[in-house]
N, CA and C atoms of all chains as a GROMACS GRO file, in nm:
protein
  615
    1MET      N    1   3.691   0.667  -1.347
    1MET     CA    2   3.666   0.661  -1.203
    1MET      C    3   3.547   0.570  -1.176
    2SER      N    4   3.553   0.493  -1.070
    2SER     CA    5   3.443   0.402  -1.039
    2SER      C    6   3.320   0.481  -0.997
    3VAL      N    7   3.204   0.420  -1.011
    3VAL     CA    8   3.080   0.486  -0.973
    3VAL      C    9   3.080   0.515  -0.823
    4SER      N   10   3.127   0.422  -0.742
    4SER     CA   11   3.127   0.448  -0.596
    4SER      C   12   3.214   0.567  -0.561
    5ARG      N   13   3.327   0.578  -0.628
    5ARG     CA   14   3.418   0.690  -0.602
    5ARG      C   15   3.351   0.822  -0.641
    6ARG      N   16   3.279   0.818  -0.752
    6ARG     CA   17   3.209   0.940  -0.798
    6ARG      C   18   3.100   0.979  -0.699
    7ILE      N   19   3.028   0.879  -0.649
    7ILE     CA   20   2.924   0.906  -0.548
    7ILE      C   21   2.987   0.972  -0.426
    8GLU      N   22   3.098   0.917  -0.382
    8GLU     CA   23   3.168   0.973  -0.266
    8GLU      C   24   3.208   1.118  -0.289
    9GLU      N   25   3.271   1.142  -0.404
    9GLU     CA   26   3.320   1.278  -0.430
    9GLU      C   27   3.207   1.379  -0.438
   10LYS      N   28   3.097   1.339  -0.503
   10LYS     CA   29   2.985   1.434  -0.516
   10LYS      C   30   2.921   1.463  -0.381
   11LEU      N   31   2.909   1.361  -0.297
   11LEU     CA   32   2.848   1.383  -0.166
   11LEU      C   33   2.939   1.467  -0.077
   12ILE      N   34   3.067   1.445  -0.088
   12ILE     CA   35   3.161   1.525  -0.009
   12ILE      C   36   3.153   1.671  -0.053
   13ALA      N   37   3.148   1.693  -0.184
   13ALA     CA   38   3.141   1.830  -0.236
   13ALA      C   39   3.009   1.898  -0.196
   14ALA      N   40   2.899   1.824  -0.199
   14ALA     CA   41   2.768   1.886  -0.177
   14ALA      C   42   2.734   1.902  -0.030
   15LEU      N   43   2.772   1.805   0.053
   15LEU     CA   44   2.720   1.803   0.190
   15LEU      C   45   2.828   1.804   0.299
   16ALA      N   46   2.954   1.808   0.260
   16ALA     CA   47   3.064   1.810   0.357
   16ALA      C   48   3.039   1.714   0.474
   17PRO      N   49   3.019   1.587   0.446
   17PRO     CA   50   2.980   1.494   0.553
   17PRO      C   51   3.088   1.474   0.659
   18ALA      N   52   3.041   1.455   0.783
   18ALA     CA   53   3.132   1.422   0.892
   18ALA      C   54   3.161   1.273   0.888
   19GLY      N   55   3.076   1.198   0.822
   19GLY     CA   56   3.096   1.055   0.806
   19GLY      C   57   3.028   1.010   0.678
   20LEU      N   58   3.092   0.918   0.608
   20LEU     CA   59   3.034   0.874   0.480
   20LEU      C   60   3.079   0.733   0.450
   21GLU      N   61   2.982   0.651   0.416
   21GLU     CA   62   3.014   0.516   0.373
   21GLU      C   63   2.929   0.484   0.250
   22VAL      N   64   2.997   0.444   0.143
   22VAL     CA   65   2.926   0.405   0.022
   22VAL      C   66   2.952   0.256   0.000
   23VAL      N   67   2.844   0.179   0.000
   23VAL     CA   68   2.858   0.034  -0.015
   23VAL      C   69   2.799  -0.009  -0.147
   24ASP      N   70   2.878  -0.078  -0.225
   24ASP     CA   71   2.830  -0.132  -0.352
   24ASP      C   72   2.763  -0.267  -0.324
   25GLN      N   73   2.631  -0.269  -0.343
   25GLN     CA   74   2.557  -0.393  -0.315
   25GLN      C   75   2.516  -0.464  -0.442
   26SER      N   76   2.583  -0.428  -0.552
   26SER     CA   77   2.540  -0.479  -0.682
   26SER      C   78   2.544  -0.631  -0.690
   27ASP      N   79   2.638  -0.691  -0.619
   27ASP     CA   80   2.648  -0.838  -0.629
   27ASP      C   81   2.526  -0.908  -0.569
   28GLN      N   82   2.452  -0.833  -0.481
   28GLN     CA   83   2.330  -0.893  -0.425
   28GLN      C   84   2.215  -0.890  -0.525
   29HIS      N   85   2.237  -0.817  -0.635
   29HIS     CA   86   2.127  -0.799  -0.731
   29HIS      C   87   2.167  -0.847  -0.870
   30ALA      N   88   2.275  -0.923  -0.880
   30ALA     CA   89   2.324  -0.968  -1.010
   30ALA      C   90   2.213  -1.040  -1.086
   31GLY      N   91   2.199  -1.005  -1.213
   31GLY     CA   92   2.103  -1.074  -1.298
   31GLY      C   93   1.961  -1.023  -1.285
   32HIS      N   94   1.939  -0.932  -1.187
   32HIS     CA   95   1.803  -0.882  -1.165
   32HIS      C   96   1.785  -0.754  -1.246
   33ALA      N   97   1.660  -0.715  -1.269
   33ALA     CA   98   1.632  -0.598  -1.352
   33ALA      C   99   1.711  -0.477  -1.303
   34GLY      N  100   1.776  -0.408  -1.396
   34GLY     CA  101   1.849  -0.288  -1.358
   34GLY      C  102   1.993  -0.315  -1.324
   35ALA      N  103   2.027  -0.441  -1.298
   35ALA     CA  104   2.166  -0.475  -1.270
   35ALA      C  105   2.244  -0.469  -1.401
   36ARG      N  106   2.364  -0.414  -1.396
   36ARG     CA  107   2.445  -0.407  -1.517
   36ARG      C  108   2.550  -0.518  -1.508
   37PRO      N  109   2.585  -0.575  -1.622
   37PRO     CA  110   2.681  -0.685  -1.618
   37PRO      C  111   2.812  -0.644  -1.550
   38GLU      N  112   2.849  -0.518  -1.567
   38GLU     CA  113   2.975  -0.472  -1.507
   38GLU      C  114   2.958  -0.435  -1.359
   39GLY      N  115   2.836  -0.454  -1.305
   39GLY     CA  116   2.814  -0.423  -1.164
   39GLY      C  117   2.795  -0.273  -1.143
   40GLU      N  118   2.816  -0.227  -1.020
   40GLU     CA  119   2.805  -0.085  -0.986
   40GLU      C  120   2.670  -0.025  -1.024
   41SER      N  121   2.563  -0.092  -0.984
   41SER     CA  122   2.429  -0.044  -1.014
   41SER      C  123   2.346  -0.023  -0.887
   42HIS      N  124   2.376  -0.098  -0.782
   42HIS     CA  125   2.299  -0.090  -0.658
   42HIS      C  126   2.391  -0.046  -0.544
   43PHE      N  127   2.353   0.064  -0.479
   43PHE     CA  128   2.439   0.118  -0.374
   43PHE      C  129   2.360   0.147  -0.247
   44ALA      N  130   2.432   0.145  -0.135
   44ALA     CA  131   2.376   0.194  -0.010
   44ALA      C  132   2.470   0.302   0.043
   45VAL      N  133   2.414   0.411   0.089
   45VAL     CA  134   2.493   0.522   0.140
   45VAL      C  135   2.452   0.549   0.285
   46ILE      N  136   2.552   0.556   0.370
   46ILE     CA  137   2.528   0.603   0.506
   46ILE      C  138   2.604   0.734   0.518
   47ILE      N  139   2.532   0.840   0.544
   47ILE     CA  140   2.596   0.972   0.544
   47ILE      C  141   2.558   1.050   0.668
   48VAL      N  142   2.658   1.110   0.731
   48VAL     CA  143   2.639   1.190   0.852
   48VAL      C  144   2.677   1.333   0.818
   49ALA      N  145   2.585   1.425   0.833
   49ALA     CA  146   2.616   1.564   0.797
   49ALA      C  147   2.532   1.663   0.877
   50GLU      N  148   2.591   1.777   0.903
   50GLU     CA  149   2.521   1.887   0.970
   50GLU      C  150   2.401   1.934   0.888
   51ALA      N  151   2.414   1.922   0.757
   51ALA     CA  152   2.310   1.971   0.666
   51ALA      C  153   2.174   1.908   0.693
   52PHE      N  154   2.172   1.792   0.759
   52PHE     CA  155   2.045   1.723   0.782
   52PHE      C  156   1.969   1.775   0.904
   53ARG      N  157   2.037   1.856   0.984
   53ARG     CA  158   1.975   1.907   1.105
   53ARG      C  159   1.849   1.986   1.071
   54GLY      N  160   1.741   1.954   1.142
   54GLY     CA  161   1.616   2.028   1.122
   54GLY      C  162   1.541   1.990   0.995
   55ARG      N  163   1.590   1.888   0.926
   55ARG     CA  164   1.519   1.845   0.805
   55ARG      C  165   1.459   1.708   0.826
   56ASN      N  166   1.341   1.686   0.770
   56ASN     CA  167   1.277   1.556   0.785
   56ASN      C  168   1.339   1.455   0.689
   57ARG      N  169   1.292   1.332   0.698
   57ARG     CA  170   1.352   1.224   0.619
   57ARG      C  171   1.346   1.251   0.469
   58VAL      N  172   1.230   1.299   0.425
   58VAL     CA  173   1.213   1.322   0.282
   58VAL      C  174   1.311   1.429   0.234
   59ASP      N  175   1.321   1.538   0.308
   59ASP     CA  176   1.412   1.646   0.266
   59ASP      C  177   1.558   1.601   0.268
   60ARG      N  178   1.592   1.520   0.365
   60ARG     CA  179   1.731   1.471   0.372
   60ARG      C  180   1.765   1.387   0.250
   61GLN      N  181   1.674   1.298   0.215
   61GLN     CA  182   1.703   1.213   0.099
   61GLN      C  183   1.705   1.295  -0.028
   62ARG      N  184   1.621   1.401  -0.031
   62ARG     CA  185   1.620   1.486  -0.151
   62ARG      C  186   1.756   1.554  -0.168
   63LEU      N  187   1.818   1.593  -0.057
   63LEU     CA  188   1.952   1.655  -0.066
   63LEU      C  189   2.052   1.557  -0.127
   64VAL      N  190   2.046   1.434  -0.080
   64VAL     CA  191   2.139   1.332  -0.131
   64VAL      C  192   2.109   1.302  -0.278
   65ASN      N  193   1.980   1.284  -0.308
   65ASN     CA  194   1.942   1.254  -0.446
   65ASN      C  195   1.982   1.366  -0.542
   66ALA      N  196   1.967   1.491  -0.495
   66ALA     CA  197   2.002   1.604  -0.583
   66ALA      C  198   2.150   1.605  -0.615
   67ALA      N  199   2.232   1.572  -0.514
   67ALA     CA  200   2.376   1.570  -0.536
   67ALA      C  201   2.415   1.460  -0.635
   68LEU      N  202   2.333   1.356  -0.640
   68LEU     CA  203   2.366   1.240  -0.724
   68LEU      C  204   2.274   1.228  -0.845
   69ARG      N  205   2.219   1.341  -0.886
   69ARG     CA  206   2.123   1.341  -0.995
   69ARG      C  207   2.175   1.269  -1.120
   70ASP      N  208   2.299   1.302  -1.159
   70ASP     CA  209   2.354   1.242  -1.282
   70ASP      C  210   2.370   1.090  -1.268
   71GLU      N  211   2.415   1.049  -1.151
   71GLU     CA  212   2.438   0.906  -1.130
   71GLU      C  213   2.304   0.830  -1.131
   72LEU      N  214   2.202   0.890  -1.067
   72LEU     CA  215   2.071   0.825  -1.062
   72LEU      C  216   2.005   0.820  -1.200
   73ALA      N  217   2.039   0.918  -1.284
   73ALA     CA  218   1.983   0.919  -1.419
   73ALA      C  219   2.062   0.823  -1.508
   74GLY      N  220   2.179   0.781  -1.460
   74GLY     CA  221   2.266   0.697  -1.542
   74GLY      C  222   2.283   0.557  -1.484
   75PRO      N  223   2.403   0.527  -1.436
   75PRO     CA  224   2.436   0.388  -1.401
   75PRO      C  225   2.370   0.337  -1.273
   76VAL      N  226   2.329   0.429  -1.185
   76VAL     CA  227   2.279   0.383  -1.055
   76VAL      C  228   2.130   0.350  -1.064
   77HIS      N  229   2.099   0.225  -1.042
   77HIS     CA  230   1.962   0.178  -1.054
   77HIS      C  231   1.890   0.189  -0.920
   78ALA      N  232   1.963   0.166  -0.812
   78ALA     CA  233   1.901   0.170  -0.680
   78ALA      C  234   1.998   0.229  -0.579
   79LEU      N  235   1.942   0.313  -0.494
   79LEU     CA  236   2.024   0.379  -0.394
   79LEU      C  237   1.947   0.378  -0.262
   80SER      N  238   2.005   0.312  -0.164
   80SER     CA  239   1.944   0.309  -0.032
   80SER      C  240   2.020   0.412   0.053
   81ILE      N  241   1.944   0.497   0.123
   81ILE     CA  242   2.008   0.610   0.192
   81ILE      C  243   1.975   0.610   0.340
   82LYS      N  244   2.078   0.625   0.421
   82LYS     CA  245   2.059   0.652   0.563
   82LYS      C  246   2.127   0.785   0.589
   83ALA      N  247   2.049   0.887   0.623
   83ALA     CA  248   2.102   1.022   0.640
   83ALA      C  249   2.084   1.067   0.784
   84LEU      N  250   2.195   1.090   0.853
   84LEU     CA  251   2.190   1.121   0.996
   84LEU      C  252   2.263   1.250   1.028
   85THR      N  253   2.219   1.316   1.135
   85THR     CA  254   2.298   1.427   1.188
   85THR      C  255   2.408   1.365   1.276
   86PRO      N  256   2.513   1.443   1.308
   86PRO     CA  257   2.619   1.388   1.394
   86PRO      C  258   2.565   1.332   1.526
   87GLU      N  259   2.468   1.400   1.588
   87GLU     CA  260   2.414   1.351   1.716
   87GLU      C  261   2.342   1.218   1.698
   88GLU      N  262   2.263   1.208   1.590
   88GLU     CA  263   2.190   1.084   1.566
   88GLU      C  264   2.288   0.969   1.540
   89ALA      N  265   2.394   1.000   1.469
   89ALA     CA  266   2.494   0.896   1.439
   89ALA      C  267   2.558   0.847   1.568
   90GLU      N  268   2.584   0.941   1.657
   90GLU     CA  269   2.646   0.905   1.784
   90GLU      C  270   2.552   0.818   1.867
   91ALA      N  271   2.424   0.853   1.865
   91ALA     CA  272   2.326   0.780   1.944
   91ALA      C  273   2.308   0.637   1.895
   92THR      N  274   2.328   0.614   1.766
   92THR     CA  275   2.308   0.479   1.713
   92THR      C  276   2.438   0.400   1.712
   93ALA      N  277   2.550   0.468   1.739
   93ALA     CA  278   2.680   0.401   1.729
   93ALA      C  279   2.698   0.301   1.843
   94MET      N  280  -0.440   2.098  -1.708
   94MET     CA  281  -0.377   2.204  -1.631
   94MET      C  282  -0.226   2.185  -1.629
   95SER      N  283  -0.183   2.065  -1.593
   95SER     CA  284  -0.039   2.041  -1.589
   95SER      C  285   0.012   2.012  -1.729
   96GLU      N  286   0.142   2.039  -1.748
   96GLU     CA  287   0.200   2.020  -1.881
   96GLU      C  288   0.223   1.872  -1.912
   97ASN      N  289   0.236   1.792  -1.806
   97ASN     CA  290   0.260   1.650  -1.823
   97ASN      C  291   0.130   1.572  -1.804
   98PRO      N  292   0.078   1.507  -1.909
   98PRO     CA  293  -0.051   1.438  -1.897
   98PRO      C  294  -0.049   1.326  -1.793
   99ALA      N  295   0.068   1.269  -1.767
   99ALA     CA  296   0.077   1.163  -1.666
   99ALA      C  297   0.044   1.218  -1.527
  100PHE      N  298   0.067   1.348  -1.507
  100PHE     CA  299   0.039   1.408  -1.377
  100PHE      C  300  -0.109   1.396  -1.340
  101ASP      N  301  -0.196   1.406  -1.441
  101ASP     CA  302  -0.340   1.394  -1.415
  101ASP      C  303  -0.374   1.253  -1.369
  102THR      N  304  -0.314   1.154  -1.433
  102THR     CA  305  -0.335   1.015  -1.394
  102THR      C  306  -0.288   0.995  -1.250
  103ILE      N  307  -0.169   1.046  -1.222
  103ILE     CA  308  -0.110   1.030  -1.089
  103ILE      C  309  -0.195   1.099  -0.983
  104GLN      N  310  -0.232   1.224  -1.011
  104GLN     CA  311  -0.316   1.300  -0.917
  104GLN      C  312  -0.448   1.229  -0.894
  105GLY      N  313  -0.503   1.172  -1.001
  105GLY     CA  314  -0.629   1.098  -0.990
  105GLY      C  315  -0.618   0.982  -0.893
  106GLU      N  316  -0.511   0.905  -0.905
  106GLU     CA  317  -0.491   0.791  -0.815
  106GLU      C  318  -0.479   0.838  -0.670
  107ILE      N  319  -0.406   0.947  -0.652
  107ILE     CA  320  -0.382   0.998  -0.518
  107ILE      C  321  -0.511   1.055  -0.457
  108ASP      N  322  -0.593   1.117  -0.542
  108ASP     CA  323  -0.720   1.174  -0.493
  108ASP      C  324  -0.820   1.065  -0.458
  109GLN      N  325  -0.816   0.957  -0.535
  109GLN     CA  326  -0.921   0.854  -0.520
  109GLN      C  327  -0.889   0.749  -0.415
  110ASN      N  328  -0.762   0.744  -0.372
  110ASN     CA  329  -0.724   0.638  -0.278
  110ASN      C  330  -0.649   0.699  -0.159
  111ASP      N  331  -0.690   0.660  -0.039
  111ASP     CA  332  -0.625   0.714   0.081
  111ASP      C  333  -0.478   0.675   0.087
  112VAL      N  334  -0.450   0.552   0.052
  112VAL     CA  335  -0.311   0.504   0.057
  112VAL      C  336  -0.276   0.448  -0.080
  113VAL      N  337  -0.178   0.509  -0.144
  113VAL     CA  338  -0.137   0.466  -0.278
  113VAL      C  339   0.012   0.435  -0.278
  114LEU      N  340   0.045   0.320  -0.334
  114LEU     CA  341   0.185   0.284  -0.351
  114LEU      C  342   0.217   0.273  -0.499
  115PHE      N  343   0.301   0.365  -0.547
  115PHE     CA  344   0.351   0.355  -0.684
  115PHE      C  345   0.468   0.258  -0.678
  116MET      N  346   0.457   0.149  -0.750
  116MET     CA  347   0.552   0.039  -0.733
  116MET      C  348   0.581  -0.031  -0.865
  117LYS      N  349   0.682  -0.118  -0.861
  117LYS     CA  350   0.711  -0.201  -0.978
  117LYS      C  351   0.645  -0.336  -0.955
  118GLY      N  352   0.552  -0.370  -1.043
  118GLY     CA  353   0.474  -0.491  -1.026
  118GLY      C  354   0.348  -0.463  -0.947
  119THR      N  355   0.283  -0.568  -0.903
  119THR     CA  356   0.158  -0.554  -0.827
  119THR      C  357   0.182  -0.600  -0.683
  120PRO      N  358   0.090  -0.564  -0.593
  120PRO     CA  359   0.107  -0.609  -0.454
  120PRO      C  360   0.124  -0.761  -0.444
  121VAL      N  361   0.056  -0.835  -0.531
  121VAL     CA  362   0.067  -0.981  -0.525
  121VAL      C  363   0.198  -1.030  -0.588
  122PHE      N  364   0.237  -0.963  -0.699
  122PHE     CA  365   0.362  -1.000  -0.766
  122PHE      C  366   0.454  -0.880  -0.784
  123PRO      N  367   0.517  -0.835  -0.676
  123PRO     CA  368   0.610  -0.722  -0.691
  123PRO      C  369   0.728  -0.764  -0.779
  124GLN      N  370   0.776  -0.670  -0.862
  124GLN     CA  371   0.884  -0.702  -0.955
  124GLN      C  372   1.017  -0.645  -0.908
  125CYS      N  373   1.023  -0.601  -0.784
  125CYS     CA  374   1.145  -0.537  -0.737
  125CYS      C  375   1.148  -0.554  -0.585
  126GLY      N  376   1.264  -0.577  -0.531
  126GLY     CA  377   1.278  -0.603  -0.388
  126GLY      C  378   1.236  -0.486  -0.301
  127PHE      N  379   1.258  -0.365  -0.351
  127PHE     CA  380   1.224  -0.247  -0.271
  127PHE      C  381   1.072  -0.229  -0.266
  128SER      N  382   1.008  -0.250  -0.380
  128SER     CA  383   0.862  -0.244  -0.382
  128SER      C  384   0.804  -0.354  -0.293
  129ALA      N  385   0.862  -0.472  -0.301
  129ALA     CA  386   0.814  -0.584  -0.221
  129ALA      C  387   0.825  -0.553  -0.072
  130ALA      N  388   0.933  -0.485  -0.034
  130ALA     CA  389   0.954  -0.454   0.108
  130ALA      C  390   0.844  -0.362   0.160
  131VAL      N  391   0.804  -0.264   0.081
  131VAL     CA  392   0.699  -0.172   0.126
  131VAL      C  393   0.564  -0.243   0.130
  132VAL      N  394   0.537  -0.326   0.032
  132VAL     CA  395   0.414  -0.405   0.032
  132VAL      C  396   0.407  -0.488   0.160
  133GLN      N  397   0.521  -0.545   0.195
  133GLN     CA  398   0.526  -0.631   0.313
  133GLN      C  399   0.493  -0.552   0.440
  134VAL      N  400   0.547  -0.433   0.451
  134VAL     CA  401   0.520  -0.349   0.568
  134VAL      C  402   0.371  -0.315   0.575
  135LEU      N  403   0.315  -0.270   0.464
  135LEU     CA  404   0.174  -0.228   0.462
  135LEU      C  405   0.083  -0.347   0.491
  136THR      N  406   0.116  -0.461   0.432
  136THR     CA  407   0.035  -0.581   0.453
  136THR      C  408   0.042  -0.624   0.599
  137HIS      N  409   0.163  -0.620   0.653
  137HIS     CA  410   0.183  -0.657   0.793
  137HIS      C  411   0.098  -0.570   0.885
  138MET      N  412   0.087  -0.441   0.847
  138MET     CA  413   0.011  -0.348   0.930
  138MET      C  414  -0.139  -0.356   0.904
  139GLY      N  415  -0.175  -0.435   0.805
  139GLY     CA  416  -0.317  -0.448   0.773
  139GLY      C  417  -0.375  -0.323   0.710
  140VAL      N  418  -0.291  -0.250   0.636
  140VAL     CA  419  -0.337  -0.127   0.572
  140VAL      C  420  -0.392  -0.160   0.434
  141LYS      N  421  -0.510  -0.108   0.406
  141LYS     CA  422  -0.567  -0.125   0.274
  141LYS      C  423  -0.502  -0.020   0.182
  142PHE      N  424  -0.446  -0.064   0.072
  142PHE     CA  425  -0.381   0.033  -0.018
  142PHE      C  426  -0.400  -0.004  -0.164
  143LYS      N  427  -0.384   0.098  -0.248
  143LYS     CA  428  -0.392   0.077  -0.392
  143LYS      C  429  -0.249   0.072  -0.446
  144GLY      N  430  -0.217  -0.036  -0.515
  144GLY     CA  431  -0.086  -0.046  -0.581
  144GLY      C  432  -0.098  -0.001  -0.725
  145VAL      N  433  -0.012   0.092  -0.766
  145VAL     CA  434  -0.011   0.135  -0.905
  145VAL      C  435   0.119   0.084  -0.968
  146ASP      N  436   0.104  -0.003  -1.065
  146ASP     CA  437   0.220  -0.066  -1.129
  146ASP      C  438   0.278   0.028  -1.235
  147VAL      N  439   0.393   0.087  -1.204
  147VAL     CA  440   0.452   0.184  -1.298
  147VAL      C  441   0.510   0.114  -1.421
  148LEU      N  442   0.534  -0.016  -1.410
  148LEU     CA  443   0.587  -0.089  -1.525
  148LEU      C  444   0.481  -0.102  -1.634
  149ALA      N  445   0.354  -0.083  -1.594
  149ALA     CA  446   0.245  -0.096  -1.690
  149ALA      C  447   0.223   0.033  -1.768
  150ASP      N  448   0.286   0.141  -1.728
  150ASP     CA  449   0.264   0.270  -1.793
  150ASP      C  450   0.392   0.354  -1.788
  151GLU      N  451   0.462   0.358  -1.899
  151GLU     CA  452   0.591   0.426  -1.904
  151GLU      C  453   0.578   0.576  -1.868
  152ALA      N  454   0.467   0.637  -1.909
  152ALA     CA  455   0.448   0.780  -1.879
  152ALA      C  456   0.437   0.802  -1.729
  153VAL      N  457   0.368   0.714  -1.660
  153VAL     CA  458   0.355   0.724  -1.515
  153VAL      C  459   0.489   0.693  -1.449
  154ARG      N  460   0.559   0.595  -1.505
  154ARG     CA  461   0.688   0.556  -1.447
  154ARG      C  462   0.786   0.674  -1.446
  155GLN      N  463   0.790   0.748  -1.554
  155GLN     CA  464   0.878   0.865  -1.559
  155GLN      C  465   0.814   0.984  -1.488
  156GLY      N  466   0.681   0.998  -1.507
  156GLY     CA  467   0.611   1.114  -1.453
  156GLY      C  468   0.613   1.121  -1.301
  157ILE      N  469   0.602   1.006  -1.235
  157ILE     CA  470   0.595   1.007  -1.089
  157ILE      C  471   0.724   1.061  -1.027
  158LYS      N  472   0.836   1.041  -1.097
  158LYS     CA  473   0.964   1.090  -1.044
  158LYS      C  474   0.964   1.243  -1.039
  159GLU      N  475   0.910   1.302  -1.145
  159GLU     CA  476   0.904   1.448  -1.153
  159GLU      C  477   0.794   1.501  -1.059
  160PHE      N  478   0.682   1.432  -1.061
  160PHE     CA  479   0.566   1.472  -0.981
  160PHE      C  480   0.605   1.486  -0.833
  161SER      N  481   0.679   1.387  -0.783
  161SER     CA  482   0.714   1.384  -0.641
  161SER      C  483   0.849   1.448  -0.612
  162ASN      N  484   0.922   1.486  -0.717
  162ASN     CA  485   1.061   1.527  -0.700
  162ASN      C  486   1.136   1.419  -0.622
  163TRP      N  487   1.126   1.300  -0.672
  163TRP     CA  488   1.185   1.182  -0.607
  163TRP      C  489   1.227   1.085  -0.717
  164PRO      N  490   1.355   1.050  -0.722
  164PRO     CA  491   1.404   0.980  -0.842
  164PRO      C  492   1.382   0.830  -0.845
  165THR      N  493   1.333   0.773  -0.736
  165THR     CA  494   1.324   0.627  -0.733
  165THR      C  495   1.184   0.579  -0.701
  166ILE      N  496   1.161   0.453  -0.727
  166ILE     CA  497   1.035   0.384  -0.701
  166ILE      C  498   1.069   0.266  -0.611
  167PRO      N  499   0.989   0.233  -0.513
  167PRO     CA  500   0.851   0.274  -0.482
  167PRO      C  501   0.837   0.413  -0.417
  168GLN      N  502   0.713   0.462  -0.422
  168GLN     CA  503   0.677   0.588  -0.357
  168GLN      C  504   0.541   0.571  -0.292
  169LEU      N  505   0.535   0.608  -0.164
  169LEU     CA  506   0.409   0.593  -0.089
  169LEU      C  507   0.342   0.728  -0.065
  170TYR      N  508   0.213   0.734  -0.096
  170TYR     CA  509   0.132   0.852  -0.067
  170TYR      C  510   0.022   0.814   0.031
  171VAL      N  511   0.001   0.898   0.133
  171VAL     CA  512  -0.109   0.878   0.225
  171VAL      C  513  -0.191   1.007   0.230
  172LYS      N  514  -0.320   0.995   0.199
  172LYS     CA  515  -0.411   1.110   0.197
  172LYS      C  516  -0.350   1.228   0.120
  173GLY      N  517  -0.298   1.199   0.005
  173GLY     CA  518  -0.248   1.304  -0.082
  173GLY      C  519  -0.109   1.353  -0.050
  174GLU      N  520  -0.050   1.299   0.056
  174GLU     CA  521   0.081   1.348   0.097
  174GLU      C  522   0.191   1.245   0.071
  175PHE      N  523   0.301   1.290   0.014
  175PHE     CA  524   0.413   1.200  -0.013
  175PHE      C  525   0.482   1.162   0.118
  176VAL      N  526   0.490   1.033   0.144
  176VAL     CA  527   0.554   0.986   0.268
  176VAL      C  528   0.700   0.954   0.245
  177GLY      N  529   0.731   0.883   0.136
  177GLY     CA  530   0.870   0.850   0.108
  177GLY      C  531   0.882   0.723   0.028
  178GLY      N  532   1.006   0.678   0.015
  178GLY     CA  533   1.035   0.554  -0.055
  178GLY      C  534   1.061   0.442   0.043
  179CYS      N  535   1.128   0.340  -0.005
  179CYS     CA  536   1.146   0.218   0.074
  179CYS      C  537   1.222   0.243   0.205
  180ASP      N  538   1.333   0.316   0.198
  180ASP     CA  539   1.413   0.339   0.320
  180ASP      C  540   1.331   0.408   0.427
  181ILE      N  541   1.259   0.512   0.383
  181ILE     CA  542   1.182   0.593   0.478
  181ILE      C  543   1.067   0.513   0.538
  182VAL      N  544   0.996   0.439   0.455
  182VAL     CA  545   0.885   0.358   0.505
  182VAL      C  546   0.936   0.257   0.608
  183ARG      N  547   1.048   0.195   0.576
  183ARG     CA  548   1.105   0.096   0.667
  183ARG      C  549   1.149   0.160   0.798
  184GLU      N  550   1.219   0.272   0.788
  184GLU     CA  551   1.266   0.341   0.909
  184GLU      C  552   1.149   0.386   0.995
  185MET      N  553   1.046   0.442   0.929
  185MET     CA  554   0.930   0.491   1.004
  185MET      C  555   0.858   0.376   1.071
  186PHE      N  556   0.847   0.266   1.000
  186PHE     CA  557   0.779   0.149   1.057
  186PHE      C  558   0.855   0.099   1.180
  187GLU      N  559   0.986   0.089   1.167
  187GLU     CA  560   1.067   0.037   1.277
  187GLU      C  561   1.062   0.130   1.398
  188ALA      N  562   1.046   0.260   1.372
  188ALA     CA  563   1.041   0.357   1.482
  188ALA      C  564   0.899   0.374   1.536
  189GLY      N  565   0.803   0.306   1.475
  189GLY     CA  566   0.664   0.321   1.517
  189GLY      C  567   0.597   0.447   1.464
  190GLU      N  568   0.670   0.522   1.379
  190GLU     CA  569   0.616   0.649   1.330
  190GLU      C  570   0.513   0.630   1.218
  191LEU      N  571   0.530   0.523   1.144
  191LEU     CA  572   0.437   0.500   1.033
  191LEU      C  573   0.298   0.471   1.088
  192GLN      N  574   0.295   0.391   1.194
  192GLN     CA  575   0.168   0.359   1.259
  192GLN      C  576   0.101   0.488   1.305
  193GLU      N  577   0.182   0.578   1.363
  193GLU     CA  578   0.130   0.704   1.414
  193GLU      C  579   0.077   0.794   1.301
  194THR      N  580   0.157   0.804   1.196
  194THR     CA  581   0.118   0.886   1.081
  194THR      C  582  -0.014   0.838   1.025
  195LEU      N  583  -0.028   0.707   1.009
  195LEU     CA  584  -0.151   0.653   0.952
  195LEU      C  585  -0.269   0.680   1.045
  196LYS      N  586  -0.246   0.663   1.174
  196LYS     CA  587  -0.352   0.685   1.272
  196LYS      C  588  -0.395   0.832   1.270
  197ASP      N  589  -0.296   0.922   1.266
  197ASP     CA  590  -0.327   1.066   1.262
  197ASP      C  591  -0.412   1.100   1.140
  198LYS      N  592  -0.389   1.029   1.033
  198LYS     CA  593  -0.462   1.059   0.911
  198LYS      C  594  -0.590   0.979   0.899
  199GLY      N  595  -0.620   0.904   1.004
  199GLY     CA  596  -0.747   0.831   1.007
  199GLY      C  597  -0.748   0.706   0.921
  200ILE      N  598  -0.630   0.648   0.897
  200ILE     CA  599  -0.624   0.525   0.820
  200ILE      C  600  -0.625   0.406   0.916
  201GLU      N  601  -0.708   0.309   0.885
  201GLU     CA  602  -0.720   0.193   0.972
  201GLU      C  603  -0.602   0.099   0.957
  202THR      N  604  -0.551   0.053   1.070
  202THR     CA  605  -0.450  -0.053   1.067
  202THR      C  606  -0.496  -0.160   1.166
  203VAL      N  607  -0.437  -0.276   1.151
  203VAL     CA  608  -0.467  -0.383   1.246
  203VAL      C  609  -0.400  -0.345   1.377
  204ALA      N  610  -0.477  -0.348   1.486
  204ALA     CA  611  -0.420  -0.309   1.615
  204ALA      C  612  -0.295  -0.390   1.644
  205ALA      N  613  -0.186  -0.321   1.671
  205ALA     CA  614  -0.059  -0.390   1.693
  205ALA      C  615  -0.043  -0.420   1.842
   0.00000   0.00000   0.00000
């Protein structure tokens, strides 16, 4: 299974997101430290979930990071996270 | 006191400097785009900060992740408090919250 697919599945299982987008940005970092020749090392996640309600930015990212602990310890070198509640997502849409 | 000797080094940096950025490379020569982005924000705001190059000390590089319960670098501390990584610093800056946080904590910035 691809790393992006695994990220998606783990986030869906952990946070039941109302919206989720996982973008593989590895090609923007090719050849740079931490980039793997096979790609799939740099990701951006936009996630919308009820679980973020009442939590500050640090706590929200910790929820995402915890769900992806294995990936961050392994193939994922960089992960950019945007974590929103449904209302916040609507306001920025 | 702590089981991890790197924690003492990390705590020391945080105690001795109002604004500390644990980063890859130095403020002048960042070795990673995310670290560079935070340096750019702080520099733009005219904030005086201490850069700690985690690439220079493997124990600190691994230790800071556990210390902060945060798996990635860069990591920004202000007056002993963990603020966040690159995404958070950028978001806070864009929302004007970083300026407010620094002001509340008595850190000087260039008047915007």
